[in-house]
N, CA, C, O and CB atoms as a CASP TS submission, in Angstrom:
PFRMAT TS
TARGET T0000
AUTHOR 0000-0000-0000
METHOD Language model
MODEL 1
PARENT N/A
ATOM      1  N   MET     1     104.813 -16.419  52.357  1.00  0.00           N
ATOM      2  CA  MET     1     103.863 -15.641  52.817  1.00  0.00           C
ATOM      3  C   MET     1     102.532 -16.187  52.599  1.00  0.00           C
ATOM      4  O   MET     1     102.263 -16.714  51.519  1.00  0.00           O
ATOM      5  CB  MET     1     103.995 -14.425  52.291  1.00  0.00           C
ATOM      6  N   THR     2     101.691 -16.104  53.523  1.00  0.00           N
ATOM      7  CA  THR     2     100.580 -16.818  53.706  1.00  0.00           C
ATOM      8  C   THR     2      99.543 -15.716  53.130  1.00  0.00           C
ATOM      9  O   THR     2      99.827 -14.518  53.126  1.00  0.00           O
ATOM     10  CB  THR     2     100.389 -17.336  55.267  1.00  0.00           C
ATOM     11  N   PRO     3      98.160 -16.289  52.583  1.00  0.00           N
ATOM     12  CA  PRO     3      97.222 -15.626  52.115  1.00  0.00           C
ATOM     13  C   PRO     3      96.726 -14.541  53.139  1.00  0.00           C
ATOM     14  O   PRO     3      96.590 -13.366  52.799  1.00  0.00           O
ATOM     15  CB  PRO     3      96.266 -16.531  51.697  1.00  0.00           C
ATOM     16  N   PHE     4      96.476 -14.971  54.346  1.00  0.00           N
ATOM     17  CA  PHE     4      96.171 -14.159  55.305  1.00  0.00           C
ATOM     18  C   PHE     4      96.989 -12.739  55.457  1.00  0.00           C
ATOM     19  O   PHE     4      96.443 -11.636  55.488  1.00  0.00           O
ATOM     20  CB  PHE     4      96.279 -14.949  56.407  1.00  0.00           C
ATOM     21  N   PHE     5      98.237 -12.953  55.536  1.00  0.00           N
ATOM     22  CA  PHE     5      99.267 -11.950  55.538  1.00  0.00           C
ATOM     23  C   PHE     5      99.133 -11.115  54.299  1.00  0.00           C
ATOM     24  O   PHE     5      99.242  -9.894  54.405  1.00  0.00           O
ATOM     25  CB  PHE     5     100.651 -12.576  55.629  1.00  0.00           C
ATOM     26  N   ALA     6      98.912 -11.653  53.170  1.00  0.00           N
ATOM     27  CA  ALA     6      98.713 -10.643  51.909  1.00  0.00           C
ATOM     28  C   ALA     6      97.478  -9.855  51.963  1.00  0.00           C
ATOM     29  O   ALA     6      97.423  -8.767  51.390  1.00  0.00           O
ATOM     30  CB  ALA     6      98.658 -11.410  50.528  1.00  0.00           C
ATOM     31  N   ASN     7      96.436 -10.354  52.646  1.00  0.00           N
ATOM     32  CA  ASN     7      95.155  -9.582  52.824  1.00  0.00           C
ATOM     33  C   ASN     7      95.056  -8.611  53.984  1.00  0.00           C
ATOM     34  O   ASN     7      94.446  -7.547  53.876  1.00  0.00           O
ATOM     35  CB  ASN     7      94.061 -10.525  52.980  1.00  0.00           C
ATOM     36  N   TYR     8      95.694  -9.011  55.145  1.00  0.00           N
ATOM     37  CA  TYR     8      95.547  -8.224  56.209  1.00  0.00           C
ATOM     38  C   TYR     8      96.993  -7.625  56.703  1.00  0.00           C
ATOM     39  O   TYR     8      97.012  -6.835  57.647  1.00  0.00           O
ATOM     40  CB  TYR     8      94.825  -9.040  57.261  1.00  0.00           C
ATOM     41  N   GLY     9      98.078  -7.979  56.111  1.00  0.00           N
ATOM     42  CA  GLY     9      99.214  -7.315  56.313  1.00  0.00           C
ATOM     43  C   GLY     9      99.963  -7.846  57.675  1.00  0.00           C
ATOM     44  O   GLY     9     101.073  -7.403  57.969  1.00  0.00           O
ATOM     45  N   ARG    10      99.291  -8.824  58.492  1.00  0.00           N
ATOM     46  CA  ARG    10      99.777  -9.456  59.603  1.00  0.00           C
ATOM     47  C   ARG    10      99.420 -10.924  59.624  1.00  0.00           C
ATOM     48  O   ARG    10      98.580 -11.396  58.858  1.00  0.00           O
ATOM     49  CB  ARG    10      99.305  -8.785  60.769  1.00  0.00           C
ATOM     50  N   GLU    11     100.084 -11.639  60.527  1.00  0.00           N
ATOM     51  CA  GLU    11      99.671 -13.020  60.699  1.00  0.00           C
ATOM     52  C   GLU    11      98.521 -13.043  61.772  1.00  0.00           C
ATOM     53  O   GLU    11      98.408 -12.205  62.666  1.00  0.00           O
ATOM     54  CB  GLU    11     100.921 -13.935  61.136  1.00  0.00           C
ATOM     55  N   PRO    12      97.695 -14.100  61.570  1.00  0.00           N
ATOM     56  CA  PRO    12      96.475 -14.266  62.694  1.00  0.00           C
ATOM     57  C   PRO    12      97.178 -14.333  64.084  1.00  0.00           C
ATOM     58  O   PRO    12      98.307 -14.785  64.273  1.00  0.00           O
ATOM     59  CB  PRO    12      95.494 -15.774  62.464  1.00  0.00           C
ATOM     60  N   GLU    13      96.346 -13.817  65.025  1.00  0.00           N
ATOM     61  CA  GLU    13      96.622 -13.950  66.364  1.00  0.00           C
ATOM     62  C   GLU    13      95.641 -14.752  67.081  1.00  0.00           C
ATOM     63  O   GLU    13      94.470 -14.573  66.747  1.00  0.00           O
ATOM     64  CB  GLU    13      96.739 -12.710  66.943  1.00  0.00           C
ATOM     65  N   ILE    14      95.879 -15.593  67.991  1.00  0.00           N
ATOM     66  CA  ILE    14      94.835 -16.332  68.802  1.00  0.00           C
ATOM     67  C   ILE    14      94.169 -15.225  69.801  1.00  0.00           C
ATOM     68  O   ILE    14      92.953 -15.037  69.856  1.00  0.00           O
ATOM     69  CB  ILE    14      95.555 -17.643  69.683  1.00  0.00           C
ATOM     70  N   GLU    15      95.054 -14.575  70.519  1.00  0.00           N
ATOM     71  CA  GLU    15      94.381 -13.615  71.350  1.00  0.00           C
ATOM     72  C   GLU    15      94.957 -12.303  71.114  1.00  0.00           C
ATOM     73  O   GLU    15      96.167 -12.210  70.908  1.00  0.00           O
ATOM     74  CB  GLU    15      94.456 -13.965  72.785  1.00  0.00           C
ATOM     75  N   ARG    16      94.141 -11.190  71.124  1.00  0.00           N
ATOM     76  CA  ARG    16      94.494  -9.910  70.931  1.00  0.00           C
ATOM     77  C   ARG    16      94.029  -9.059  71.851  1.00  0.00           C
ATOM     78  O   ARG    16      92.805  -9.042  71.983  1.00  0.00           O
ATOM     79  CB  ARG    16      94.163  -9.506  69.803  1.00  0.00           C
ATOM     80  N   THR    17      94.763  -8.242  72.623  1.00  0.00           N
ATOM     81  CA  THR    17      94.312  -7.184  73.511  1.00  0.00           C
ATOM     82  C   THR    17      93.615  -5.920  72.747  1.00  0.00           C
ATOM     83  O   THR    17      94.142  -5.449  71.739  1.00  0.00           O
ATOM     84  CB  THR    17      95.556  -6.705  74.330  1.00  0.00           C
ATOM     85  N   PRO    18      92.468  -5.428  73.254  1.00  0.00           N
ATOM     86  CA  PRO    18      91.851  -4.283  72.660  1.00  0.00           C
ATOM     87  C   PRO    18      92.865  -2.986  72.707  1.00  0.00           C
ATOM     88  O   PRO    18      93.520  -2.769  73.726  1.00  0.00           O
ATOM     89  CB  PRO    18      90.472  -3.999  73.439  1.00  0.00           C
ATOM     90  N   LEU    19      92.946  -2.243  71.694  1.00  0.00           N
ATOM     91  CA  LEU    19      93.642  -0.951  71.601  1.00  0.00           C
ATOM     92  C   LEU    19      92.995   0.125  72.091  1.00  0.00           C
ATOM     93  O   LEU    19      91.769   0.015  72.118  1.00  0.00           O
ATOM     94  CB  LEU    19      93.961  -0.635  70.361  1.00  0.00           C
ATOM     95  N   GLU    20      93.519   1.260  72.536  1.00  0.00           N
ATOM     96  CA  GLU    20      93.067   2.524  72.994  1.00  0.00           C
ATOM     97  C   GLU    20      92.469   3.084  71.661  1.00  0.00           C
ATOM     98  O   GLU    20      92.960   2.717  70.594  1.00  0.00           O
ATOM     99  CB  GLU    20      94.266   3.450  73.683  1.00  0.00           C
ATOM    100  N   ALA    21      91.432   3.954  71.694  1.00  0.00           N
ATOM    101  CA  ALA    21      90.877   4.546  70.545  1.00  0.00           C
ATOM    102  C   ALA    21      91.871   5.502  69.701  1.00  0.00           C
ATOM    103  O   ALA    21      91.829   5.610  68.475  1.00  0.00           O
ATOM    104  CB  ALA    21      89.675   5.305  71.002  1.00  0.00           C
ATOM    105  N   MET    22      92.795   6.194  70.576  1.00  0.00           N
ATOM    106  CA  MET    22      93.710   6.978  70.028  1.00  0.00           C
ATOM    107  C   MET    22      94.771   6.153  69.188  1.00  0.00           C
ATOM    108  O   MET    22      95.164   6.638  68.126  1.00  0.00           O
ATOM    109  CB  MET    22      94.304   7.760  71.096  1.00  0.00           C
ATOM    110  N   ASN    23      95.159   5.163  69.535  1.00  0.00           N
ATOM    111  CA  ASN    23      96.191   4.431  68.862  1.00  0.00           C
ATOM    112  C   ASN    23      95.634   3.600  67.599  1.00  0.00           C
ATOM    113  O   ASN    23      96.336   3.307  66.631  1.00  0.00           O
ATOM    114  CB  ASN    23      96.867   3.486  69.900  1.00  0.00           C
ATOM    115  N   ARG    24      94.258   3.257  67.743  1.00  0.00           N
ATOM    116  CA  ARG    24      93.832   2.677  66.546  1.00  0.00           C
ATOM    117  C   ARG    24      94.002   3.275  65.295  1.00  0.00           C
ATOM    118  O   ARG    24      94.411   2.684  64.295  1.00  0.00           O
ATOM    119  CB  ARG    24      92.660   2.454  66.632  1.00  0.00           C
ATOM    120  N   SER    25      93.631   4.654  65.371  1.00  0.00           N
ATOM    121  CA  SER    25      93.592   5.525  64.114  1.00  0.00           C
ATOM    122  C   SER    25      95.131   5.731  63.494  1.00  0.00           C
ATOM    123  O   SER    25      95.349   5.791  62.284  1.00  0.00           O
ATOM    124  CB  SER    25      92.902   7.049  64.521  1.00  0.00           C
ATOM    125  N   GLN    26      96.112   5.824  64.477  1.00  0.00           N
ATOM    126  CA  GLN    26      97.487   5.826  64.052  1.00  0.00           C
ATOM    127  C   GLN    26      98.001   4.562  63.426  1.00  0.00           C
ATOM    128  O   GLN    26      98.748   4.508  62.450  1.00  0.00           O
ATOM    129  CB  GLN    26      98.304   6.137  65.162  1.00  0.00           C
ATOM    130  N   GLU    27      97.492   3.511  64.132  1.00  0.00           N
ATOM    131  CA  GLU    27      97.828   2.102  63.751  1.00  0.00           C
ATOM    132  C   GLU    27      97.262   1.806  62.371  1.00  0.00           C
ATOM    133  O   GLU    27      97.961   1.294  61.497  1.00  0.00           O
ATOM    134  CB  GLU    27      97.258   1.065  64.805  1.00  0.00           C
ATOM    135  N   ALA    28      96.055   2.117  62.196  1.00  0.00           N
ATOM    136  CA  ALA    28      95.126   1.899  60.999  1.00  0.00           C
ATOM    137  C   ALA    28      96.022   2.601  59.815  1.00  0.00           C
ATOM    138  O   ALA    28      96.192   2.018  58.744  1.00  0.00           O
ATOM    139  CB  ALA    28      93.473   2.664  61.225  1.00  0.00           C
ATOM    140  N   GLU    29      96.499   3.697  60.043  1.00  0.00           N
ATOM    141  CA  GLU    29      97.178   4.399  58.886  1.00  0.00           C
ATOM    142  C   GLU    29      98.371   3.704  58.515  1.00  0.00           C
ATOM    143  O   GLU    29      98.607   3.380  57.351  1.00  0.00           O
ATOM    144  CB  GLU    29      97.539   5.831  59.192  1.00  0.00           C
ATOM    145  N   VAL    30      99.109   3.475  59.460  1.00  0.00           N
ATOM    146  CA  VAL    30     100.382   2.759  59.280  1.00  0.00           C
ATOM    147  C   VAL    30     100.191   1.348  58.476  1.00  0.00           C
ATOM    148  O   VAL    30     100.795   1.007  57.458  1.00  0.00           O
ATOM    149  CB  VAL    30     101.021   2.500  60.739  1.00  0.00           C
ATOM    150  N   THR    31      99.145   0.578  59.233  1.00  0.00           N
ATOM    151  CA  THR    31      98.856  -0.725  58.537  1.00  0.00           C
ATOM    152  C   THR    31      98.407  -0.493  57.048  1.00  0.00           C
ATOM    153  O   THR    31      98.815  -1.219  56.141  1.00  0.00           O
ATOM    154  CB  THR    31      97.711  -1.523  59.326  1.00  0.00           C
ATOM    155  N   ALA    32      97.572   0.524  56.852  1.00  0.00           N
ATOM    156  CA  ALA    32      97.153   0.663  55.524  1.00  0.00           C
ATOM    157  C   ALA    32      98.148   0.938  54.595  1.00  0.00           C
ATOM    158  O   ALA    32      98.127   0.393  53.491  1.00  0.00           O
ATOM    159  CB  ALA    32      96.241   1.590  55.420  1.00  0.00           C
ATOM    160  N   LYS    33      99.171   1.857  54.973  1.00  0.00           N
ATOM    161  CA  LYS    33     100.390   2.095  54.168  1.00  0.00           C
ATOM    162  C   LYS    33     101.077   0.836  53.801  1.00  0.00           C
ATOM    163  O   LYS    33     101.351   0.661  52.614  1.00  0.00           O
ATOM    164  CB  LYS    33     101.353   2.971  54.900  1.00  0.00           C
ATOM    165  N   GLN    34     101.410  -0.125  54.746  1.00  0.00           N
ATOM    166  CA  GLN    34     102.091  -1.125  54.875  1.00  0.00           C
ATOM    167  C   GLN    34     101.480  -2.273  53.898  1.00  0.00           C
ATOM    168  O   GLN    34     102.155  -3.036  53.207  1.00  0.00           O
ATOM    169  CB  GLN    34     102.154  -1.415  56.287  1.00  0.00           C
ATOM    170  N   LEU    35     100.104  -2.237  53.982  1.00  0.00           N
ATOM    171  CA  LEU    35      99.453  -3.224  53.138  1.00  0.00           C
ATOM    172  C   LEU    35      99.422  -2.696  51.867  1.00  0.00           C
ATOM    173  O   LEU    35      99.428  -3.532  50.963  1.00  0.00           O
ATOM    174  CB  LEU    35      98.109  -3.603  53.564  1.00  0.00           C
ATOM    175  N   LYS    36      99.388  -1.471  51.536  1.00  0.00           N
ATOM    176  CA  LYS    36      99.351  -0.910  50.054  1.00  0.00           C
ATOM    177  C   LYS    36     100.740  -1.276  49.527  1.00  0.00           C
ATOM    178  O   LYS    36     100.866  -1.757  48.401  1.00  0.00           O
ATOM    179  CB  LYS    36      99.068   0.817  49.944  1.00  0.00           C
ATOM    180  N   ASN    37     101.839  -1.040  50.378  1.00  0.00           N
ATOM    181  CA  ASN    37     103.143  -1.307  49.856  1.00  0.00           C
ATOM    182  C   ASN    37     103.206  -2.827  49.465  1.00  0.00           C
ATOM    183  O   ASN    37     103.614  -3.188  48.361  1.00  0.00           O
ATOM    184  CB  ASN    37     104.253  -0.915  50.917  1.00  0.00           C
ATOM    185  N   LEU    38     102.785  -3.676  50.417  1.00  0.00           N
ATOM    186  CA  LEU    38     102.737  -5.091  50.261  1.00  0.00           C
ATOM    187  C   LEU    38     102.085  -5.553  48.955  1.00  0.00           C
ATOM    188  O   LEU    38     102.601  -6.360  48.181  1.00  0.00           O
ATOM    189  CB  LEU    38     102.027  -5.667  51.403  1.00  0.00           C
ATOM    190  N   HIS    39     100.832  -4.924  48.782  1.00  0.00           N
ATOM    191  CA  HIS    39     100.169  -5.272  47.531  1.00  0.00           C
ATOM    192  C   HIS    39     100.892  -4.759  46.261  1.00  0.00           C
ATOM    193  O   HIS    39     100.818  -5.354  45.186  1.00  0.00           O
ATOM    194  CB  HIS    39      98.771  -4.728  47.559  1.00  0.00           C
ATOM    195  N   GLU    40     101.547  -3.698  46.438  1.00  0.00           N
ATOM    196  CA  GLU    40     102.239  -3.209  45.199  1.00  0.00           C
ATOM    197  C   GLU    40     103.368  -4.232  44.822  1.00  0.00           C
ATOM    198  O   GLU    40     103.604  -4.637  43.683  1.00  0.00           O
ATOM    199  CB  GLU    40     102.866  -1.716  45.434  1.00  0.00           C
ATOM    200  N   ALA    41     104.010  -4.570  45.946  1.00  0.00           N
ATOM    201  CA  ALA    41     105.214  -5.533  45.697  1.00  0.00           C
ATOM    202  C   ALA    41     104.585  -7.041  45.195  1.00  0.00           C
ATOM    203  O   ALA    41     105.164  -7.710  44.339  1.00  0.00           O
ATOM    204  CB  ALA    41     106.175  -5.708  47.238  1.00  0.00           C
ATOM    205  N   LEU    42     103.536  -7.403  45.737  1.00  0.00           N
ATOM    206  CA  LEU    42     103.010  -8.487  45.176  1.00  0.00           C
ATOM    207  C   LEU    42     102.658  -8.493  43.719  1.00  0.00           C
ATOM    208  O   LEU    42     102.807  -9.460  42.973  1.00  0.00           O
ATOM    209  CB  LEU    42     101.983  -8.768  45.865  1.00  0.00           C
ATOM    210  N   ARG    43     102.140  -7.226  43.359  1.00  0.00           N
ATOM    211  CA  ARG    43     101.591  -7.087  42.058  1.00  0.00           C
ATOM    212  C   ARG    43     102.900  -7.062  40.972  1.00  0.00           C
ATOM    213  O   ARG    43     102.842  -7.546  39.842  1.00  0.00           O
ATOM    214  CB  ARG    43     100.639  -5.683  42.019  1.00  0.00           C
ATOM    215  N   ARG    44     103.991  -6.450  41.506  1.00  0.00           N
ATOM    216  CA  ARG    44     105.341  -6.492  40.896  1.00  0.00           C
ATOM    217  C   ARG    44     105.732  -7.829  40.528  1.00  0.00           C
ATOM    218  O   ARG    44     106.047  -8.179  39.390  1.00  0.00           O
ATOM    219  CB  ARG    44     106.362  -5.944  41.791  1.00  0.00           C
ATOM    220  N   ASP    45     105.691  -8.608  41.629  1.00  0.00           N
ATOM    221  CA  ASP    45     106.068 -10.164  41.665  1.00  0.00           C
ATOM    222  C   ASP    45     105.429 -10.947  40.632  1.00  0.00           C
ATOM    223  O   ASP    45     106.019 -11.712  39.869  1.00  0.00           O
ATOM    224  CB  ASP    45     105.675 -10.838  42.996  1.00  0.00           C
ATOM    225  N   ILE    46     104.034 -10.683  40.655  1.00  0.00           N
ATOM    226  CA  ILE    46     103.212 -11.529  39.818  1.00  0.00           C
ATOM    227  C   ILE    46     103.307 -11.107  38.404  1.00  0.00           C
ATOM    228  O   ILE    46     103.224 -11.948  37.508  1.00  0.00           O
ATOM    229  CB  ILE    46     101.790 -11.514  40.263  1.00  0.00           C
ATOM    230  N   GLU    47     103.497  -9.696  38.124  1.00  0.00           N
ATOM    231  CA  GLU    47     104.009  -9.321  36.756  1.00  0.00           C
ATOM    232  C   GLU    47     105.275  -9.894  36.237  1.00  0.00           C
ATOM    233  O   GLU    47     105.394 -10.300  35.081  1.00  0.00           O
ATOM    234  CB  GLU    47     104.185  -7.942  36.707  1.00  0.00           C
ATOM    235  N   PHE    48     106.157  -9.915  37.070  1.00  0.00           N
ATOM    236  CA  PHE    48     107.504 -10.641  36.767  1.00  0.00           C
ATOM    237  C   PHE    48     107.324 -12.115  36.426  1.00  0.00           C
ATOM    238  O   PHE    48     107.800 -12.614  35.406  1.00  0.00           O
ATOM    239  CB  PHE    48     108.483 -10.557  38.012  1.00  0.00           C
ATOM    240  N   MET    49     106.609 -12.793  37.334  1.00  0.00           N
ATOM    241  CA  MET    49     106.612 -14.180  36.978  1.00  0.00           C
ATOM    242  C   MET    49     105.829 -14.373  35.897  1.00  0.00           C
ATOM    243  O   MET    49     106.209 -15.307  35.192  1.00  0.00           O
ATOM    244  CB  MET    49     106.203 -15.027  37.994  1.00  0.00           C
ATOM    245  N   ASN    50     104.741 -13.735  35.483  1.00  0.00           N
ATOM    246  CA  ASN    50     103.963 -13.799  34.384  1.00  0.00           C
ATOM    247  C   ASN    50     104.895 -13.675  32.942  1.00  0.00           C
ATOM    248  O   ASN    50     104.764 -14.454  31.998  1.00  0.00           O
ATOM    249  CB  ASN    50     102.884 -12.653  34.561  1.00  0.00           C
ATOM    250  N   GLU    51     105.796 -12.605  32.976  1.00  0.00           N
ATOM    251  CA  GLU    51     106.655 -12.355  31.973  1.00  0.00           C
ATOM    252  C   GLU    51     107.650 -13.425  31.799  1.00  0.00           C
ATOM    253  O   GLU    51     107.919 -13.865  30.681  1.00  0.00           O
ATOM    254  CB  GLU    51     107.255 -11.140  32.178  1.00  0.00           C
ATOM    255  N   ARG    52     108.217 -13.863  32.903  1.00  0.00           N
ATOM    256  CA  ARG    52     109.034 -15.017  33.020  1.00  0.00           C
ATOM    257  C   ARG    52     108.587 -16.354  32.358  1.00  0.00           C
ATOM    258  O   ARG    52     109.270 -17.012  31.573  1.00  0.00           O
ATOM    259  CB  ARG    52     109.203 -15.235  34.382  1.00  0.00           C
ATOM    260  N   MET    53     107.172 -16.692  32.853  1.00  0.00           N
ATOM    261  CA  MET    53     106.511 -17.848  32.255  1.00  0.00           C
ATOM    262  C   MET    53     106.295 -17.679  30.649  1.00  0.00           C
ATOM    263  O   MET    53     106.506 -18.568  29.823  1.00  0.00           O
ATOM    264  CB  MET    53     105.110 -18.053  32.995  1.00  0.00           C
ATOM    265  N   LYS    54     105.831 -16.351  30.367  1.00  0.00           N
ATOM    266  CA  LYS    54     105.713 -16.250  28.828  1.00  0.00           C
ATOM    267  C   LYS    54     107.143 -16.398  28.153  1.00  0.00           C
ATOM    268  O   LYS    54     107.285 -17.055  27.121  1.00  0.00           O
ATOM    269  CB  LYS    54     105.044 -14.783  28.393  1.00  0.00           C
ATOM    270  N   HIS    55     107.984 -15.881  28.662  1.00  0.00           N
ATOM    271  CA  HIS    55     109.376 -15.991  28.082  1.00  0.00           C
ATOM    272  C   HIS    55     109.759 -17.461  27.580  1.00  0.00           C
ATOM    273  O   HIS    55     110.138 -17.786  26.455  1.00  0.00           O
ATOM    274  CB  HIS    55     110.424 -15.535  29.192  1.00  0.00           C
ATOM    275  N   TYR    56     109.538 -18.358  28.837  1.00  0.00           N
ATOM    276  CA  TYR    56     109.889 -19.823  28.754  1.00  0.00           C
ATOM    277  C   TYR    56     108.936 -20.681  27.765  1.00  0.00           C
ATOM    278  O   TYR    56     109.304 -21.637  27.081  1.00  0.00           O
ATOM    279  CB  TYR    56     109.801 -20.440  30.230  1.00  0.00           C
ATOM    280  N   TYR    57     107.689 -20.158  27.834  1.00  0.00           N
ATOM    281  CA  TYR    57     106.712 -20.761  26.979  1.00  0.00           C
ATOM    282  C   TYR    57     107.001 -20.496  25.437  1.00  0.00           C
ATOM    283  O   TYR    57     106.848 -21.341  24.556  1.00  0.00           O
ATOM    284  CB  TYR    57     105.327 -20.223  27.376  1.00  0.00           C
ATOM    285  N   ASN    58     107.451 -19.166  25.245  1.00  0.00           N
ATOM    286  CA  ASN    58     107.470 -18.879  23.880  1.00  0.00           C
ATOM    287  C   ASN    58     108.846 -19.450  23.230  1.00  0.00           C
ATOM    288  O   ASN    58     109.012 -19.501  22.012  1.00  0.00           O
ATOM    289  CB  ASN    58     107.300 -17.321  23.693  1.00  0.00           C
ATOM    290  N   LEU    59     109.804 -19.870  24.170  1.00  0.00           N
ATOM    291  CA  LEU    59     111.181 -20.601  23.701  1.00  0.00           C
ATOM    292  C   LEU    59     110.610 -21.935  22.980  1.00  0.00           C
ATOM    293  O   LEU    59     111.211 -22.317  21.975  1.00  0.00           O
ATOM    294  CB  LEU    59     112.329 -21.030  25.139  1.00  0.00           C
ATOM    295  N   LYS    60     109.586 -22.601  23.393  1.00  0.00           N
ATOM    296  CA  LYS    60     109.427 -23.901  22.996  1.00  0.00           C
ATOM    297  C   LYS    60     108.181 -23.993  22.109  1.00  0.00           C
ATOM    298  O   LYS    60     107.780 -25.075  21.681  1.00  0.00           O
ATOM    299  CB  LYS    60     109.358 -24.797  24.185  1.00  0.00           C
ATOM    300  N   ARG    61     107.583 -22.826  21.845  1.00  0.00           N
ATOM    301  CA  ARG    61     106.283 -22.535  20.922  1.00  0.00           C
ATOM    302  C   ARG    61     106.760 -22.729  19.421  1.00  0.00           C
ATOM    303  O   ARG    61     107.828 -22.321  18.967  1.00  0.00           O
ATOM    304  CB  ARG    61     105.645 -20.872  21.142  1.00  0.00           C
ATOM    305  N   GLN    62     105.884 -23.350  18.807  1.00  0.00           N
ATOM    306  CA  GLN    62     106.245 -23.503  17.244  1.00  0.00           C
ATOM    307  C   GLN    62     104.975 -23.018  16.606  1.00  0.00           C
ATOM    308  O   GLN    62     103.849 -23.108  17.095  1.00  0.00           O
ATOM    309  CB  GLN    62     106.638 -25.142  16.713  1.00  0.00           C
ATOM    310  N   GLU    63     105.304 -22.497  15.458  1.00  0.00           N
ATOM    311  CA  GLU    63     104.054 -21.869  14.517  1.00  0.00           C
ATOM    312  C   GLU    63     103.359 -23.186  14.108  1.00  0.00           C
ATOM    313  O   GLU    63     103.983 -24.207  13.818  1.00  0.00           O
ATOM    314  CB  GLU    63     104.592 -20.882  12.991  1.00  0.00           C
ATOM    315  N   ALA    64     102.079 -23.082  14.108  1.00  0.00           N
ATOM    316  CA  ALA    64     101.308 -24.058  13.415  1.00  0.00           C
ATOM    317  C   ALA    64     101.379 -24.442  12.012  1.00  0.00           C
ATOM    318  O   ALA    64     101.133 -23.480  11.284  1.00  0.00           O
ATOM    319  CB  ALA    64     100.188 -23.746  13.566  1.00  0.00           C
ATOM    320  N   PRO    65     101.642 -25.561  11.361  1.00  0.00           N
ATOM    321  CA  PRO    65     102.065 -25.822  10.122  1.00  0.00           C
ATOM    322  C   PRO    65     100.599 -25.139   9.215  1.00  0.00           C
ATOM    323  O   PRO    65      99.440 -25.081   9.628  1.00  0.00           O
ATOM    324  CB  PRO    65     102.467 -27.622   9.964  1.00  0.00           C
ATOM    325  N   GLN    66     101.075 -24.742   8.056  1.00  0.00           N
ATOM    326  CA  GLN    66     100.224 -24.190   7.053  1.00  0.00           C
ATOM    327  C   GLN    66      99.784 -25.188   6.036  1.00  0.00           C
ATOM    328  O   GLN    66     100.606 -25.548   5.193  1.00  0.00           O
ATOM    329  CB  GLN    66     100.888 -23.089   6.397  1.00  0.00           C
ATOM    330  N   PHE    67      98.546 -25.684   6.026  1.00  0.00           N
ATOM    331  CA  PHE    67      98.310 -26.763   5.104  1.00  0.00           C
ATOM    332  C   PHE    67      97.550 -26.116   3.902  1.00  0.00           C
ATOM    333  O   PHE    67      96.675 -25.269   4.084  1.00  0.00           O
ATOM    334  CB  PHE    67      97.484 -27.970   5.797  1.00  0.00           C
ATOM    335  N   LYS    68      97.933 -26.563   2.643  1.00  0.00           N
ATOM    336  CA  LYS    68      97.380 -26.248   1.510  1.00  0.00           C
ATOM    337  C   LYS    68      96.317 -27.196   0.992  1.00  0.00           C
ATOM    338  O   LYS    68      96.381 -28.376   1.339  1.00  0.00           O
ATOM    339  CB  LYS    68      98.363 -26.091   0.645  1.00  0.00           C
ATOM    340  N   LYS    69      95.395 -26.806   0.232  1.00  0.00           N
ATOM    341  CA  LYS    69      94.440 -27.761  -0.323  1.00  0.00           C
ATOM    342  C   LYS    69      95.032 -28.831  -0.970  1.00  0.00           C
ATOM    343  O   LYS    69      95.990 -28.606  -1.709  1.00  0.00           O
ATOM    344  CB  LYS    69      93.565 -27.173  -1.213  1.00  0.00           C
ATOM    345  N   GLY    70      94.579 -30.070  -0.799  1.00  0.00           N
ATOM    346  CA  GLY    70      95.104 -31.227  -1.533  1.00  0.00           C
ATOM    347  C   GLY    70      96.070 -32.059  -0.751  1.00  0.00           C
ATOM    348  O   GLY    70      96.229 -33.262  -0.959  1.00  0.00           O
ATOM    349  N   GLU    71      96.773 -31.297   0.252  1.00  0.00           N
ATOM    350  CA  GLU    71      97.766 -31.925   1.069  1.00  0.00           C
ATOM    351  C   GLU    71      97.249 -33.070   2.109  1.00  0.00           C
ATOM    352  O   GLU    71      96.137 -33.044   2.637  1.00  0.00           O
ATOM    353  CB  GLU    71      98.444 -30.814   1.823  1.00  0.00           C
ATOM    354  N   LYS    72      98.234 -34.081   2.320  1.00  0.00           N
ATOM    355  CA  LYS    72      97.726 -35.033   3.327  1.00  0.00           C
ATOM    356  C   LYS    72      98.356 -34.859   4.401  1.00  0.00           C
ATOM    357  O   LYS    72      98.098 -35.548   5.387  1.00  0.00           O
ATOM    358  CB  LYS    72      97.795 -36.356   3.021  1.00  0.00           C
TER
END
């Protein structure tokens, strides 16, 4: 998925024919819903990957040693 698609819900077009005024409103509603669903799916994917990275990081993590006064 490209960043452009994530932002606009479509791939960029070199040429685009103008739409009729009536169709724009309907298309805008559909596009807005699709974009909202896409952003929600991306948010879930990012949360999943963050949890996954956290899990694997914590597997290798060690507690810091506790030093006492006078220890070398």
